[in-house]
ROMARLUM-470939 format. One line per field, with one value per residue (C-alpha): residue in three letters; x, z, y. Coordinates in Angstrom, 3 decimals. Each point is the difference from the previous one (the first is absolute). Layout:
BEGIN
rose: [ALA, ...] .
px: [X, ...] .
pz: [Z, ...] .
py: [Y, ...] .
! end
This chain:
BEGIN
rose: [MET, LYS, THR, ILE, LYS, HIS, TYR, LEU, GLY, VAL, ALA, LEU, LYS, GLY, MET, GLY, MET, GLY, ALA, ALA, ASP, VAL, VAL, PRO, GLY, VAL, SER, GLY, GLY, THR, ILE, ALA, PHE, MET, THR, GLY, ILE, TYR, GLU, GLU, LEU, VAL, GLY, SER, LEU, ASN, ASN, VAL, ASN, MET, LYS, ALA, VAL, LYS, LEU, LEU, PHE, THR, GLY, LYS, PHE, LYS, GLU, PHE, TRP, ASN, HIS, ILE, ASN, GLY, LYS, PHE, ILE, CYS, SER, ILE, MET, LEU, GLY, ILE, VAL, ILE, SER, VAL, LEU, SER, LEU, ALA, LYS, LEU, MET, THR, TYR, LEU, LEU, GLU, ILE, HIS, PRO, ILE, GLN, THR, TRP, ALA, PHE, PHE, PHE, GLY, LEU, ILE, VAL, ALA, SER, SER, ILE, PHE, MET, ILE, ARG, ASP, ILE, LYS, GLY, TRP, ASN, LEU, LYS, GLU, ILE, LEU, PHE, ILE, ALA, PHE, GLY, VAL, VAL, LEU, GLY, VAL, THR, VAL, CYS, THR, LEU, SER, PRO, THR, GLN, THR, PRO, GLU, GLY, LEU, TRP, PHE, ILE, PHE, ILE, SER, GLY, ALA, LEU, ALA, ILE, CYS, ALA, MET, ILE, LEU, PRO, GLY, ILE, SER, GLY, SER, PHE, ILE, LEU, LEU, ILE, LEU, GLY, LYS, TYR, HIS, PHE, ILE, LEU, LYS, GLN, VAL, ASP, GLU, MET, THR, SER, GLY, VAL, PHE, GLY, ARG, ASN, VAL, LEU, ILE, ILE, MET, VAL, PHE, VAL, LEU, GLY, CYS, ILE, VAL, GLY, ILE, LEU, ALA, PHE, SER, LYS, PHE, LEU, HIS, TRP, LEU, LEU, GLY, LYS, TRP, GLU, LYS, GLU, THR, LEU, ILE, VAL, LEU, ILE, GLY, PHE, ILE, MET, GLY, SER, LEU, VAL, LYS, VAL, TRP, PRO, TRP, SER, ASP, GLN, ALA, ALA, LEU, ALA, GLU, ALA, GLN, VAL, LEU, ARG, GLY, GLY, LEU, PRO, ALA, PRO, LEU, ASP, LEU, GLN, ILE, PRO, SER, ALA, LEU, ILE, PHE, PHE, ALA, LEU, GLY, LEU, THR, LEU, VAL, SER, MET, LEU, GLN, PHE, LEU, SER, ALA, LYS, ALA, SER, ALA, GLY, LYS, LYS, GLN, ALA] .
px: [115.802, -0.676, -3.237, -2.728, 2.067, 2.539, -2.271, -1.400, 3.355, 0.612, -3.052, 0.941, 2.748, -1.892, -1.650, 3.239, 0.869, -3.191, 0.035, 3.528, -1.276, -2.669, 2.361, 2.188, 3.757, -0.133, 0.629, -2.152, 2.993, 1.775, -2.573, 0.041, 4.213, -0.484, -2.380, 2.231, -2.522, 1.582, 1.819, -3.024, -2.171, 2.129, 0.845, -4.035, -0.812, 2.974, -1.859, -2.665, 0.906, -0.870, 0.356, -2.781, -1.923, 0.291, -0.766, -3.311, -1.389, 0.867, -2.046, 3.108, -1.563, 1.431, 3.623, -0.736, -0.885, 3.048, 2.251, -1.144, 0.295, -3.341, -0.997, 2.807, -1.233, -3.231, 0.460, 2.500, -2.800, -2.402, 1.724, 0.873, -3.346, -1.048, 2.304, -0.761, -4.095, 0.504, 2.411, -1.362, -2.620, 2.505, 2.665, -3.037, -1.343, 3.495, 0.750, -3.438, -0.004, 4.137, 1.515, 3.142, 0.633, -0.163, 2.009, 2.526, 0.248, -0.282, 3.228, 1.698, -0.342, 0.927, 3.398, 0.983, -0.245, 2.006, 2.717, 0.104, 0.108, 2.873, 1.563, 0.190, 1.466, 3.972, 2.644, -1.329, 1.598, -0.492, -2.459, -2.285, -0.166, -1.151, -2.334, -1.586, 0.120, -2.062, -2.603, -0.711, -0.395, -2.230, -1.928, -0.141, -1.283, -2.636, -1.538, -0.356, -0.711, -3.064, -3.077, -1.483, -3.131, 1.285, -2.660, -3.047, -0.453, 0.313, 2.990, 1.903, -1.229, 1.235, 3.029, 0.374, -0.053, 2.096, 2.431, -0.489, -0.048, 3.602, 1.460, -0.850, 3.098, 2.322, 2.085, -1.511, -2.596, -3.569, -3.160, -1.511, 2.617, 0.003, -3.959, 1.037, 2.366, -3.069, -2.654, -1.821, 0.870, -3.179, -1.994, 0.707, -0.469, -3.395, -1.376, 0.810, -1.285, -3.364, 0.527, 0.277, -2.948, -2.539, 0.168, 0.038, -0.043, 2.538, 2.662, -0.430, 1.097, 2.915, 1.095, -0.559, 1.992, 2.946, 0.311, 0.277, 2.450, 2.053, -0.454, 1.564, 2.330, 1.249, 0.134, 1.598, 2.417, 1.277, 2.472, 1.380, 0.797, 1.529, 2.265, 0.737, 1.261, 1.549, 1.952, 0.341, -0.906, 1.939, -0.816, -3.230, -0.469, 2.030, -2.417, -2.859, 1.270, 0.397, -3.419, -1.759, 2.331, -1.345, -3.590, 0.297, -2.005, -3.138, 0.041, 0.599, -2.473, -1.061, 0.216, -3.605, -1.539, -3.942, 0.222, 1.238, -2.955, -2.656, 1.192, -0.460, -3.806, -0.292, 1.596, -2.976, 2.684, 2.660, 3.294, 2.870, 2.666, 3.117, 1.746, -2.368, 0.312, 3.557, 0.783, -2.664, 1.549, 3.270, -1.177, -1.300, 3.240, 1.764, -2.577, 0.399, 3.780, -0.186, -2.284, 2.195, 3.066, -1.396, -1.156, 3.547, 1.454, -2.464, 1.175, 3.557, -0.579, -2.039, 2.777, 2.652, -1.597, -0.412, 3.586, 0.523, -1.983] .
pz: [96.002, 1.924, -1.523, 1.379, -1.011, 2.126, 2.914, -0.392, -0.106, 3.628, 0.997, -1.057, 1.965, 3.175, -0.397, 0.184, 3.044, 1.735, -0.770, 1.727, 3.168, 0.691, 0.185, 3.373, -0.867, -3.803, -0.180, -2.248, -0.371, -1.162, -2.991, -0.393, -0.076, -2.764, -2.117, 0.085, 1.934, 3.266, 0.171, -1.943, 2.996, 2.802, -1.561, -0.242, 3.273, 1.378, -1.721, 1.893, 2.443, 1.124, -3.501, -0.979, 2.935, -0.581, -4.052, 1.384, 2.455, -2.066, -2.942, -2.383, -1.084, -3.214, 1.714, 2.917, -2.562, -1.956, 3.380, 1.301, -3.555, 0.693, -3.147, 0.918, 3.800, -1.006, -2.522, 2.270, 3.061, -2.554, -0.965, 3.358, 1.392, -2.775, 0.680, 3.616, -0.268, -2.692, 2.508, 3.263, -0.867, -0.384, 2.556, 2.464, -1.299, 0.174, 3.596, 1.256, -1.938, -0.583, 2.845, 0.044, -3.480, -0.322, 2.939, -1.231, -3.489, 2.093, 2.034, -3.249, -1.006, 2.850, 0.478, -4.114, 1.023, 2.915, -1.604, -3.337, 2.445, 1.978, -2.975, -1.238, 2.721, 0.113, 2.304, 3.045, 3.195, 3.836, 0.130, -2.849, 1.713, 3.202, -2.063, -1.659, 3.104, 1.755, -2.699, 0.328, 3.784, -0.594, -2.681, 1.922, 3.132, -1.872, -1.334, 3.068, 2.339, -2.362, 0.151, -2.400, 0.124, -0.040, 0.509, -2.887, 1.353, -2.738, 1.410, -0.598, -3.445, -0.632, 1.564, -1.768, -3.916, 1.231, 0.809, -3.098, -2.492, 0.987, -1.247, -3.429, 0.061, 1.887, -1.736, 0.503, 2.129, -0.869, 1.559, 0.467, 1.954, 2.244, 0.092, 1.151, 3.119, 1.092, -0.455, -2.522, -3.051, -0.115, 1.444, -2.262, -3.335, 1.898, -0.018, -3.740, -1.540, 2.477, -2.106, -3.399, 0.764, 0.388, 3.871, 1.508, 3.387, 2.307, -2.368, -2.440, 3.409, 0.816, -3.494, -0.207, 3.346, -1.277, -3.612, 2.142, 2.277, -3.329, -1.115, 3.233, 0.143, -3.157, 0.623, 3.522, -0.084, -3.641, 0.266, 3.512, -1.788, -2.813, 2.403, 2.165, -3.035, -1.212, 3.087, 1.510, -3.063, 0.632, 3.905, -0.516, -2.593, 2.031, 2.871, -2.463, -0.812, 3.206, 0.895, -3.114, 1.248, 3.373, -0.934, -1.790, 3.260, -0.847, -3.428, 1.180, -1.924, 3.653, 1.976, 0.128, 1.233, 0.439, -3.763, -0.858, 1.890, -1.610, -3.445, 0.517, 0.993, -3.153, -2.256, 1.613, 0.656, 2.307, 0.397, -2.638, 1.201, 1.050, -2.687, -2.398, 1.451, 0.025, -3.938, -1.252, 2.330, -0.900, -4.236, 1.218, 1.615, -2.999, -2.364, 2.232, -0.343, -3.707, -0.209, 1.654, -1.922, -3.408, 1.519, 0.966, -3.185, -2.472, 2.603, -0.461, -3.718, 0.109, 1.812, -2.195, -2.796, 1.366, 0.623, -3.611, -1.299] .
py: [72.814, -3.569, -2.152, -1.318, -3.688, 0.972, 1.049, -3.480, -1.866, 1.836, -1.527, -3.156, 0.562, 1.118, -3.452, -1.695, 1.862, -0.826, -3.449, -0.144, 1.741, -2.080, -2.565, 0.219, -0.514, 1.783, 3.691, 2.494, 1.982, -3.076, 0.007, 3.440, 0.146, -2.909, 1.745, 2.944, 2.516, 0.181, 2.940, 2.055, -1.574, 1.095, 3.239, 0.488, -0.782, 2.495, 2.518, -0.033, 2.396, 3.470, 1.624, -2.455, 0.664, 3.770, -0.101, -2.287, 2.520, 3.363, -1.957, -0.883, -2.935, -0.509, 0.892, -2.491, -2.557, 0.080, 1.035, -3.892, -1.303, -0.788, -2.273, -2.409, -0.408, -0.329, -2.681, -1.854, 0.241, -1.695, -2.283, -1.177, 0.372, -2.336, -2.377, -0.290, -0.213, -2.866, -2.067, 0.738, -3.053, -2.333, 0.629, 0.172, -3.259, -1.635, 1.272, -1.402, -3.240, -0.946, 1.748, -2.388, 0.113, 4.050, 0.617, -2.414, 2.101, 2.966, -1.366, -0.863, 3.856, 1.438, -2.459, 0.611, 3.725, 0.258, -1.955, 2.259, 2.560, -1.225, -0.894, 4.047, 1.246, 0.558, -0.162, -1.821, 0.710, -0.553, 3.267, -1.428, -3.114, 1.551, 1.931, -2.903, -2.114, 3.246, -0.276, -3.352, 0.375, 2.898, -2.263, -3.144, 2.558, 1.957, -3.432, -2.068, 3.230, 1.066, -2.132, -1.652, 2.299, 3.541, 2.699, 0.354, 3.692, 2.809, 1.700, -3.441, -0.672, 3.980, -1.016, -3.224, 1.870, 2.944, -2.617, -2.767, 2.716, 1.082, -3.400, 1.086, 2.315, -2.515, -2.572, -3.731, 0.653, -0.030, 1.679, -3.547, -0.924, 2.892, -1.077, -3.353, 1.134, 2.364, -3.369, 1.980, -1.471, -2.413, 2.343, 2.939, -2.715, -1.237, 3.592, 0.720, -3.544, 0.829, 3.258, -1.579, -2.185, 2.547, -0.463, 4.013, 0.716, 0.482, -1.156, 3.063, 2.343, -2.323, 0.067, 4.156, 0.142, -2.364, 1.951, 3.652, -1.896, -0.776, 3.394, 1.613, -2.762, 0.632, 4.008, -0.130, -3.051, -0.130, 3.146, -1.468, -3.197, 1.466, 2.238, -3.462, -1.758, 2.409, 0.616, -3.430, -2.083, -3.271, -0.280, 0.607, -2.493, -2.604, 0.590, -0.577, -3.059, -1.015, 0.645, -1.825, -2.919, 0.171, 0.628, -3.841, -1.098, 2.199, -2.245, -3.340, -2.350, -1.211, 2.385, 0.847, -3.253, 1.633, 1.125, -3.559, -1.099, 2.032, -0.514, -3.884, 1.112, 1.982, -2.649, -2.320, -2.899, -1.686, 1.990, -1.067, -2.436, 1.630, -2.536, 1.914, 3.553, 0.149, -0.999, 2.302, 2.886, -0.459, -0.126, 3.203, 1.440, -0.781, 2.160, 3.021, -0.409, -0.426, 3.226, 2.119, -1.500, 0.734, 3.507, 0.638, -1.142, 2.545, 2.365, -0.356, -0.115, 3.008, 1.783, -1.339, 1.193, 3.559, 0.396, -1.028, 2.344] .
! end
């Protein structure tokens, strides 16, 4: 019989996942694996199926709750929500006031994630090289052709939530990374920040639609993604790695000159000279590399511990 203490521990692990998924380039799935809950998480998500729906709509609530591992899912979600609400204000501030350093940090995270994912692929040949080249071209194309300002209509917010949540079960990719590609990372963070600051308006509707998109996305796409990874795991991962590498054009610290100009105004001062911007960007880039390297080390240690057990 699992105690309240156990589920408080699960909620803390969920907070770690939420913190990771707020930052592009760090996967909440990696945190779930490191903390030993990844298999239970995936299994619980897979149990949200037609049998669960039938149990729910026939009034068998206790059976439904047990079938989907309700206590576990609610504990994880509680931790994720607490973490996202806590970090939204900080990330919004950093993106608005210190965009170069923040994007350099993200750049380092994504570069390091790509390197470790490439390292994990064994047996490279011409076919794999073509797959990763396709992924790079796809990533560059999506990021350069998509407008900086994407639609703010509720239909696009719904789609953004549906696509971002799928990243939870993809290795090496965070939900915030998907939002970044869709041009909705800063936008969603700002809506959450406003809500936590006590400002209620259209932001409440936006967050509700986004959460609805997440729910529909995880239910509709999780099984397809598992099937895809089960049937063509290596090819899928290689294309994803290439896509991540190609999308680095979106994360380049000096790519959005309008945001840099706005940050200058918000800081109330002159822009920092380039000879100061570059060293600070390099420092935060290195911090991003170091963070992912540490997470990979801990993940490898956890994996080795499981094999020994």
